[in-house]
C-alpha positions, 0 to 999 in steps of 0.5 A: 272275929275275922276281917271277912266277918267284920265286913259282912256285919258292917254291910248287913242291916242292923237293929237300931241300938243293937251294935252289930246284931244282924236283923231281917225285915224292915221297920216299916216296909212299904206295901207298894214295894213288898206286896203284889196283888195275887191276881198279878202273880205269875204262879197264882194259878198254881195249887196252894203251897203246903204252908198256905194249906196248913195256915188256911186250915187253922184260920178256917177252923177258928173262923168256923168256915170251910174252904175248898181244898183245891185253891190256887196260890192266889185264891189261898192268899186272898182267903188268908188275908180275909180270915186274918182280919175276921179272926184277929190274926192280921197285923191290923187285927 
């Protein structure tokens, strides 16, 4: 391994007990630092993304619901949160 790779690995977060293996994310992210109310999003009034649309379609089918196809990003996010809870797909599920 070159010196530059060694330095990069030393400055990157690693998984506990994994040696030099680089990981993404945090063990326990703080919701106050990582989550923003969709009503406060600068782009919240833009049309939902393709990923949101696809996931909402899946969640709505599982929940037996229909949703308008012209939701904003913020509206889609709120429906995703709600449907994750009702379908058991949410992290608290």
